[in-house]
TISE-301690 format. One record per residue: x, y, z of N, C-alpha, C, O in turn. Coordinates in steps of 0.1 Angstrom, whole numbers, padded with zeros to 4 digits, always signed. Layout:
<recs>
XYZXYZXYZXYZ;...
</recs>
This chain:
<recs>
-0017+0033+0116+0000+0033+0117+0002+0035+0133-0004+0044+0140;+0011+0027+0139+0012+0030+0152+0024+0039+0156+0035+0038+0151;+0022+0048+0166+0031+0056+0172+0045+0053+0175+0047+0042+0180;+0056+0061+0172+0069+0058+0175+0075+0067+0186+0070+0078+0188;+0084+0062+0193+0091+0074+0200+0102+0082+0192+0107+0078+0182;+0106+0093+0197+0115+0103+0191+0128+0096+0189+0134+0097+0179;+0131+0088+0199+0144+0081+0197+0143+0071+0185+0154+0068+0180;+0131+0066+0180+0131+0059+0169+0132+0066+0157+0139+0062+0148;+0125+0077+0156+0128+0085+0143+0142+0091+0142+0148+0092+0132;+0148+0094+0154+0163+0096+0152+0172+0086+0147+0182+0089+0142;+0168+0075+0147+0176+0061+0142+0176+0064+0126+0187+0061+0121;+0165+0070+0118+0166+0072+0104+0173+0083+0101+0170+0094+0105;+0184+0080+0093+0194+0090+0091+0192+0096+0075+0196+0090+0065;+0184+0108+0075+0178+0110+0061+0187+0125+0061+0189+0134+0070;+0194+0125+0047+0202+0137+0042+0201+0141+0030+0195+0134+0022;+0207+0153+0028+0205+0157+0014+0216+0156+0007+0227+0158+0012;+0213+0152-0006+0225+0150-0016+0223+0158-0030+0213+0165-0032;+0232+0156-0037+0231+0162-0051+0233+0150-0060+0241+0141-0059;+0223+0151-0069+0226+0139-0081+0235+0144-0090+0235+0155-0095;+0245+0134-0092+0257+0139-0100+0256+0128-0113+0265+0128-0122;+0248+0120-0113+0247+0112-0126+0233+0105-0126+0229+0101-0115;+0227+0103-0135+0213+0097-0138+0214+0089-0150+0218+0093-0161;+0209+0077-0149+0212+0067-0161+0196+0059-0161+0190+0057-0151;+0193+0057-0174+0182+0050-0174+0184+0034-0170+0196+0029-0171;+0174+0026-0165+0176+0014-0158+0167+0005-0166+0157+0001-0160;+0170+0000-0178+0159-0008-0185+0158-0022-0181+0149-0030-0184;+0168-0025-0173+0169-0039-0166+0158-0040-0155+0153-0052-0153;+0153-0030-0149+0144-0031-0138+0131-0035-0141+0125-0032-0151;+0125-0044-0131+0112-0049-0135+0100-0037-0137+0091-0039-0145;+0102-0026-0130+0093-0014-0131+0101-0003-0136+0112-0003-0132;+0098+0006-0145+0105+0014-0151+0111+0022-0138+0105+0025-0128;+0125+0026-0140+0132+0032-0129+0145+0036-0136+0150+0031-0146;+0150+0048-0129+0163+0055-0131+0173+0053-0119+0171+0054-0107;+0187+0050-0126+0196+0047-0118+0201+0061-0114+0200+0070-0122;+0205+0063-0102+0209+0079-0097+0223+0072-0088+0224+0062-0082;+0231+0084-0090+0244+0086-0082+0243+0099-0074+0243+0110-0080;+0243+0098-0062+0239+0110-0055+0254+0113-0043+0259+0104-0037;+0257+0125-0042+0268+0129-0037+0262+0136-0025+0254+0145-0026;+0266+0130-0013+0261+0135-0001+0273+0141+0005+0271+0145+0017;+0285+0143+0001+0296+0150+0006+0304+0144+0016+0301+0132+0017;+0313+0149+0025+0321+0146+0037+0322+0131+0039+0329+0126+0030;+0317+0124+0048+0321+0110+0054+0313+0102+0045+0319+0092+0040;+0299+0104+0041+0291+0095+0033+0295+0094+0017+0295+0084+0011;+0299+0107+0011+0304+0106-0003+0293+0102-0013+0282+0107-0012;+0297+0095-0021+0286+0093-0035+0282+0077-0032+0290+0068-0031;+0266+0077-0031+0262+0065-0032+0251+0064-0043+0247+0074-0047;+0247+0052-0047+0237+0048-0058+0224+0044-0054+0222+0041-0042;+0216+0044-0062+0203+0039-0060+0194+0039-0071+0197+0045-0081;+0184+0032-0070+0174+0030-0082+0161+0037-0077+0156+0035-0065;+0155+0045-0087+0142+0052-0082+0133+0049-0094+0138+0050-0106;+0120+0046-0091+0108+0045-0098+0102+0059-0101+0090+0061-0098;+0111+0068-0106+0106+0081-0108+0103+0085-0124+0104+0096-0128;+0100+0075-0132+0101+0080-0145+0088+0087-0152+0088+0091-0163;+0078+0088-0144+0067+0096-0148+0070+0111-0149+0066+0117-0159;+0077+0117-0137+0080+0130-0137+0094+0136-0142+0097+0147-0144;+0101+0123-0143+0117+0129-0146+0124+0118-0156+0121+0106-0157;+0133+0126-0164+0141+0119-0171+0154+0120-0165+0157+0129-0157;+0165+0110-0169+0178+0111-0161+0185+0126-0167+0192+0132-0159;+0184+0131-0179+0190+0143-0179+0183+0155-0173+0189+0165-0174;+0173+0155-0167+0168+0165-0159+0172+0165-0144+0169+0174-0137;+0180+0154-0140+0179+0150-0127+0194+0154-0122+0196+0154-0109;+0203+0156-0129+0219+0160-0127+0217+0175-0121+0212+0184-0127;+0223+0174-0107+0221+0189-0103+0213+0191-0092+0216+0200-0084;+0204+0184-0092+0192+0184-0083+0194+0180-0071+0202+0170-0070;+0189+0185-0059+0190+0182-0046+0180+0174-0041+0169+0178-0042;+0182+0161-0035+0171+0153-0032+0175+0146-0016+0187+0144-0013;+0164+0142-0008+0166+0138+0004+0164+0123+0003+0155+0118-0005;+0172+0116+0011+0174+0101+0012+0178+0096+0024+0185+0102+0032;+0172+0083+0027+0176+0077+0038+0191+0069+0035+0194+0061+0026;+0198+0074+0044+0213+0068+0039+0217+0057+0049+0227+0051+0045;+0212+0052+0060+0215+0043+0068+0207+0030+0065+0207+0022+0075;+0201+0027+0057+0196+0012+0053+0205+0003+0048+0213+0009+0040;+0206-0007+0049+0215-0019+0043+0215-0017+0027+0204-0012+0021;+0223-0019+0021+0224-0021+0006+0214-0033+0002+0213-0043+0008;+0207-0029-0011+0198-0039-0015+0199-0042-0029+0200-0032-0037;+0199-0052-0034+0201-0056-0048+0187-0055-0056+0176-0059-0052;+0190-0048-0066+0179-0044-0076+0184-0051-0089+0193-0045-0096;+0180-0062-0092+0185-0068-0104+0202-0069-0106+0209-0075-0098;+0206-0063-0114+0223-0062-0117+0227-0050-0109+0239-0047-0110;+0218-0044-0101+0223-0030-0095+0222-0030-0081+0211-0035-0076;+0231-0026-0072+0232-0025-0060+0228-0011-0054+0236-0001-0054;+0215-0010-0048+0211+0001-0042+0215+0004-0029+0212-0004-0021;+0222+0017-0026+0227+0020-0014+0222+0029-0006+0227+0031+0005;+0211+0034-0011+0202+0046-0003+0189+0045-0009+0188+0041-0020;+0178+0049-0002+0165+0052-0005+0163+0067-0007+0161+0074+0003;+0162+0072-0019+0157+0084-0022+0141+0086-0021+0132+0078-0026;+0139+0098-0014+0125+0098-0007+0118+0106-0019+0124+0114-0026;+0106+0103-0020+0096+0110-0027+0082+0105-0022+0081+0097-0014;+0069+0113-0029+0054+0110-0023+0047+0111-0038+0052+0118-0047;+0036+0104-0038+0027+0101-0046+0019+0112-0050+0011+0117-0041;+0019+0117-0062+0010+0128-0068-0003+0121-0068-0004+0110-0065;-0015+0129-0072-0027+0125-0074-0031+0111-0083-0042+0105-0082;-0022+0107-0090-0022+0095-0099-0014+0086-0095-0014+0075-0101;-0004+0089-0082+0002+0076-0077+0018+0077-0081+0027+0070-0076;+0020+0088-0092+0035+0087-0097+0045+0096-0086+0042+0107-0081;+0056+0091-0083+0063+0097-0073+0070+0109-0077+0076+0110-0087;+0070+0119-0068+0076+0133-0069+0085+0132-0057+0082+0128-0046;+0098+0137-0061+0109+0138-0053+0107+0147-0041+0101+0158-0042;+0113+0143-0028+0113+0154-0018+0126+0160-0018+0136+0154-0019;+0125+0175-0017+0140+0182-0016+0138+0195-0010+0128+0202-0011;+0148+0197-0005+0149+0213+0002+0142+0222-0008+0142+0219-0020;+0136+0233-0004+0133+0245-0011+0143+0254-0015+0140+0261-0025;+0154+0254-0009+0166+0262-0012+0178+0253-0011+0178+0243-0004;+0188+0256-0019+0200+0250-0020+0205+0248-0005+0204+0258+0003;+0211+0236-0001+0217+0236+0014+0230+0228+0012+0232+0223+0001;+0238+0227+0021+0252+0222+0021+0249+0206+0019+0240+0201+0025;+0257+0199+0011+0256+0185+0010+0257+0179+0022+0264+0184+0030;+0250+0167+0023+0251+0158+0038+0243+0163+0048+0244+0156+0058;+0233+0175+0049+0228+0181+0057+0218+0170+0063+0211+0163+0056;+0217+0170+0077+0207+0158+0080+0193+0165+0085+0193+0176+0092;+0182+0158+0080+0168+0162+0085+0167+0163+0098+0171+0154+0105;+0163+0173+0102+0157+0175+0116+0143+0174+0120+0139+0176+0132;
</recs>
């Protein structure tokens, strides 16, 4: 992977939000969950689709803080418009584990 400048990194707006609603997404080609994430302040509530069904059920996600890129353009995923990209890393089997702060932090906090 090529190196980037710090200014390039600053262009990616990664914020913390709290999942306020999570629903199954049976229409997705790959198993996924629809999420509504509250980032507070000027950003507000944004929705996304996440392929995280190996480790998470919709009912376990409400109230969780997550990290997401909030400045990508919206993307149509089947019948659903995804507005942010929730971040995660693969476990040893390739299933996604969500990235989150290890302590509760204010909504909309930007990653530094």
